[in-house]
N, C-alpha and C positions, 0 to 999 in steps of 0.2 A: 810626189808625182803631179805633174801639171796637166791642166786642161785649157785649151784655147776656146773662148766663147765669143760669138759675134753678134752684134745688136741688129735689130730689125727697124721697122718703121716707128717713127716717133723720136729717133736720135738724131735726126737731120737738123742741120743749122748752116746758115751762110757762112762761108769761109772754112768748111770742114775739109781737112786734108791739106789746106794750103801751107800751113807751117811745115809740115813734113816734105811736101813737094818742092818747097823753096830751099830746103836744106839737104835733101837726100835724092840722088839721081834715081835711085831704085823706085822711090814714090813718084817722081816726076814721070818716069817711064810708064808707070801704070795708068796715069791719066791720059797720056798720049795714046796708050793702047786702046783705052776706052773710046777716045775720040774717033780713032780709026775704025773700030769695030761697030760703033753707032752711027757714024757719018754726021755727027754734029758736035759742037763744042760743050761737052759735058764739064770739063774743067772750068770753063767760064761760068756755068751754072752753079757749080758747087762753090767756087771762090768768091763770086760777087753777083749771083743771081738774086732774084727777089724771093722773099719767104712764100709768096703765094705760089710761084712757079715750082719751088722745091717741094711744096706740100702736095702737088698733083702726083698721084702714086705712079704714073708712067715715068715721071722724072725722079721721084724719091728713091724707087728701087735700084736703078742703076747708080744713082748718086751715092747712096749709102754703101752699096757693094764695092764701088770703086774706092771710096775713101777708106773702107775697112781693108781691102787688099793692099792698098798703098801702105797702110800701117803695118799689115803683115809682113811686107817685103822688108821694111825697116827693122822690124823685130828680128827677122831671119838674118839680116846682114849685120846687125849691130849687137846681138845677143847669141847665146848658145842654147837657148830654150828650145826644147823638142817636146811637143805634147804627146801624152799617152791617149788622150781623147780630144775630140773636137765637137762642138755643138753650136748651133745658131738659133736665135729666137725668130721664128717665122721666116721672113726675107733672109735673115742671117744664116739660115741653113745652106744657102747658096754659097756664101762666103766660107763656110765651114768646109763644103765640098771641094772648093778651090784650094783651101789650105792643106787638105789631105790628099791633094793631087789627082782626084778622081775626075773633076770637071775643069776644064781649061778656063782661064779668066775670060777670053774673048767670047766663048759659048755662053758662059755665065752672064756676062753683062748684056748680051744681045737677048738672052732668054728672059732675064728679069724685066728688061724694057718692054718685051711683049707681055709678060705676066702682068705687069702693072697696067698696060693697055687693056688687056682682057678683063681684069678685075674692074677697072673704071667703067668699062662698056657694059659689064653684067648687070650693074644697078645704076640707074641714073643719078646724078649728083643730087642730094637732098632727100632721096628716097630711103637710104640706108644711113645707119649710124652705128657707133661704138661708144661704150661707156665703161669707166673703171668704177668698180665697187669695192670698198674696203670695209673690213670689220664685220662681214658676214661669212659664215662658213659655206662650204660647197653645196652641202645638202640642202640648206635653207635656201640658197640662191637658185638651185634648180626648181624648187617649189615655187619660188617667186617668179621666175621666168615663165613657168607654165601658167600662173595667174595673170601675168601681163600680156601674154600672146594675143589672146582674143581673137584667134583666127589668123594672126599674122606670125611672123618669125621673130623670136628673140631667144638666143641661146648663149651659153658660155663659149667664149672664143680664145681666151688665154687663161689657163690656170697657172697664174704667176706665183702664188704662194697659198697656204691654206686659207688666208683671210684677205687675199687680193685676187679677184678675178675681173677680167675684162669681158663684157658681153656685147653681142653684135645682132643686128637684124634690121627690121624695118624701123625706121626713125620713131614713129608713134609708139610702137611697142617697147623700144628702148627707153623712151621717155616715160612710159608708164612703170617700167621696171625700176627706173631711178626713184620715182616718188614712192613706190612700194618699199624699196630698200631703205629709204630715209624713215619711213613709218616704222620700220622693223629695227631701226637703231643703227644703221650703217654709219661708220665713222666719216665716210666720204663716198659720195656718188655723183659722178659728173660725166657729161659728154666729153669725148676726145676729139682733138682737131685733126680727124682723117676723113678721107674722101670717099670711103667705101666700107661696107660691112664685112670686113676680112673674117676668114675662118667660120663662115656660117653657110647654111644651106643656099643662101642667095647667090653664092659664088659658083654654083655648079655650071653655069655656062662658061665661065673662065676656066674651070678645071678641064672641060672637054676640049677647049681650044689649046690649053697648055699641053696636053698629051700629044697632039699633032706637032707641036713646036719642039717637043722633046725627042720625037722619034728619030730625028735627023742627027742627033748629037751622039758622038762617040764617048765612052767612058773608060777610065783607066783603073787599075786596081788601087785600092785604098793604101796609103802609107800609115795611117793609124785608125783606130775605130772611130766612128761617128755616132753620136746619140741623136736619134730622129725625133722630131716634134711629135710625129704621129704615135710612135711606140714607146718613147722614153727610155729605150734600152739601146745599147751599143750594137752596131753591126758593121761588117766589112765586106759585104756582097754587093759589088756594083751592079749586078743585074737586077737589084731591088730598087735602086735609086729613083728611076723614072716613075714607078708606080707610087712610091711613098711621096715624091714632090707633088704628084697630081692629087693624091688623097689628101696632102697638107692643106691645099687651097680651102677646103670646106671643113677640115677636122679641126678641133681645138688644139692649141699649142700647149703641150703638157710640159711646161717648164719646171715646175716644182718637182715633179717626179724625175725629170732628166738630171737635175742637180743631185737629187737623192740617189739615183743610179751611179752617177760618178763618184759621189761620196762613198758609196758602198764598195766601189771597185778600188778605192785607195787614193783618190785625188785629194791633195791637200793645199793646192794653189790653183786659183782660177784667174786667168788673164784675159781681160775684156779687150778686144782688138777691133778698133773702129771709133766713130764719132760718139762722144758722150760717155756717161758713166751709168746708164739706166740699169744695166745688168749687174754692176757692182753693187748697187743699192739692193737689188733683189736678192742676189746671191749671198749677201752678208747675213740676210735674215733666214736663208734657207740652210746655210752652213756656217755657223758661228765660229767653229774651230779652224776653218781654213783661212788661207791668206788670199785676199782679194785685191787685185790691182788692175790698171787699164793702161792702154797706150792710144793716144789720139793726137799727140803733139810732142814737141821737144821736151817740155817739161815733164810730162808723164813718162816719156822714155827715159830720162835721167833717173827719175824715181825708181823705175823698174830695174835699170841697171845697177843702182845702189842696193 
């Protein structure tokens, strides 16, 4: 049983999607549709833009979504894979919603462009931060965050594995948490190159603005079950999509539990679709018995077909 999983922020790189767009018309058309929906040349940004421009979340989010859906269209045209479940890490949940035919690509790319803008404007650049903490269990990290807060915000943002958690909040509080984690024996504790403290209470203004953006969007029935970041359980009720996407802005990404949920449901192969292999690395540690593969260019497509 297959699951399609879609990457979020942190997987972007200059040139993403170009290989597929140069060789498959279905991928090329996705970038053209994105350009039309957004009113600017996203294709140029993805293929030859600067790293600094791609790192701005208002650009990162539509860029990763578009590269992911371009890869999805190639998978759909060149293989007979049909997922029983789909899931996406943070931003990747929008790609997952497109893949299960609930959200149109044009609506998705416009929405994530606004989502990125709202998130960036919620917290001025330099005020917030995120950090990856490895080698400390969740309970100890929760205690550590409480000690580091000192009247500011620092909370778990991504539960990626039992011993790998991303934290987010005010930059000073995140830096204090990093030092405490090192004192507690963390294998690694480092700031991440992101432009806002995603999945933290500091994103509340962005969540409120996103709800207004989502109200105008029409949704269709699911073609397969989706595992949401917020609940880490499969659902197929399109009437719940908007509320869960709004809640997702401030709530932590429960990725470890999401993989466990799909494993319990019988998934034995995870296909990461989109730029990079971040989720392949995570998922291999979460479900060692399953097959893990990805599609982001022609070489990875050939491996998948084999």
